[in-house]
N, C-alpha and C positions, 0 to 999 in steps of 0.2 A: 155533698161534702167532697172537698179536694184538698190536697196538701202539696207542699214543696218539701224538699230534702235539703239539709245543710249543705251537702256536697252533691246537689242535683246534677244530673247529666242531661246534656242536650245532644242531639244528633249532630256531631261536629261537621259532617259533610253536607248538611242541609242548611239552607238559608234561615235567617231569622223568621221570615214569613212562614216558611215550611215547618219550622219547629213549632210555631204557634198553631199552625193548622193541625198538627198532630194531636192537639187537645180535643179535636172533634171526634176522635176515634170511638169514644163510648156513646156519643149522642147522635150518631148517624145510623142510617138504616141501609141494609143491603138492598139495593134496587136493581134487580136483575134486568128488567126490561129497560129501565133508564140508562143502565150502564152499557148494555150491549146493542141497544136499538136506537141510537142517536147518531146523527151525522158525525163523522170522525173529526171534523174541524170545529165542531161546536161542543163545548163541555156540557156536562149534565147540570141540571138545576142544582143538585146537591153540591157539586164541585164549586159552582159559582157562589152558592151560599157560604160554603166553608171559607173560600178565599176572601169574600167580602167581609165576613165576620172577623176573620183574622186581621184584616187591614184596619177595621174599626178598633180592635183591641190594641193593635200596635200604636194607633193614634192615642188611645186612652192612656197607655203607659209611656208615651213619649218616645217610642222607638221606630216610628214609621220611616224615618230617614235611613234606618239600617235594614230595611226589609229585604234587600238583596244581598246583604253581607252574610258570609258563611259564619256559622256559630263558632267555629274554631278561631275566628279572628276577634271574638268579643272579649272584653275584660271581665273579671269576676263580677263586678258590679252590674254590667250589662247582662250577663248570663242570669243573674238573679231576677232581673226584670223580665227576661224572656220566660223564665220558669213561671213567674206570676201570671204573665200574659197567657201562657199555655193553659193554666188551670182556669182562667177566667172564661174560657170557651164554653164550659159547661154551666155557666151561670150558677155557681154553687151558693147555697145559703150559708154555708160554714166553710171557712178556709183555715187550714192548719199550716202555720209557717214555722219552719224549724231553722232557727238562727239566720234570719234573712239578712242580717248586717255583719255576719262573721267575716273578719278580715278586711273590713271597710274602714275608711277614714271618716271623720266627722261630716264632711260635705256629702259624701256618698250615703252615709246613714241618714242624713237629713232628707235626701231624695227618696229613699225607701220609706221613711216616715210619712212624707207627703202622699206617696202612692197608697200606702196602707190606709191612711186616714181618709183619703178620697174614696177608696173601695168601701170602707165602713160607713162613712157619713153620706156619701152621694148615691152609692149603689145599694146600700143597705145590707151588705154582707157582714155576717158576724165573723170575727177573726180571733183565732186562738193562736197565741204566739209563744214559742219557746225561745228564750233568748237570755244572754248574759249582758246585753247592752242596756245598762240601767237607765241611761238617758232616754233611749227609745221606749223602754217599758213604762217609765213613769210619765212620759208625755202622751203616750197613746192609749194606755189602759184605763178602763173603768174599774176593773177588779183584777187584783193580782193574787196568785197563789204562789207562795214561796216554799220551795222544797229543799231539804238538806239531807243528803244521803238517802234519797227515796222516801223521806218522811215529810209530810206537810207540817210546817212549823208556823205558818201564818197565812191568813187570807184576809183581804180587805182592799180599801182604796189605796192608791199609791202613797198617800200621806200616812195612813195607818201602818202600812208595811215598812216604810222608811223609819218610823219611830219605834218599831218593835225591837226589843232588846235581843230576842233570839235571832232575828234576821241580822242585826248589827254584829252579833258575836259570830254567826256562821260565815258571813261574807266580808266583814271588816276586821275581825279579830277582837280580842278583849282589851288590848292596850290602846 
C-alpha cells in the first residue's frame, strides 16, 4: 500500500528522475559487498535497477522528457504526477490518493483521470481516492462512499450516490 498527500512534497533540489528513484527506498536491500567492492566507475546492480525502473515509470506517467528537470521547476500538475510515479516504484496493490486534482483545471484533471484509470485498469492496482472533484469521482469510481462531517451518509455506485437526497442536501443545499 502506498499513498500520496494533497500537498505532497518533492525534494526540490533533486531532478524528476531522482525524485522517482526515492520511491525505491523501502524496497531495496543494503548490499555491503556490492556497495563497497565494485569498481568506482561502475554502478552497482541495484543502482542500475533503480534508475532503469524509475525511467520506465517516467515513461508510464508521461514525464520522461522532464527526467533531468529539477523538481522546483515543476508545475503543481507535474508535481502530482511525480508523486504518483514515486509511489509506483513499490508496485503497490493499493494506492491511496488524497485530492490528486486539487487546484487543477479541467484539462489537467482529465490527464490525472487518464493516469489513474490506466494504473487501475492496465496494471491492476486498486485505487482509493479522497477528492471533492465530482467529475473525476463519478467517472473513475466503481463504488463511492460519501461522508458528511465525518459520518457516512451514502455508499454505492456513482449513479446511486448522485440520486441520494442526503448527498444532494449535504453538497448542493436544499434549495
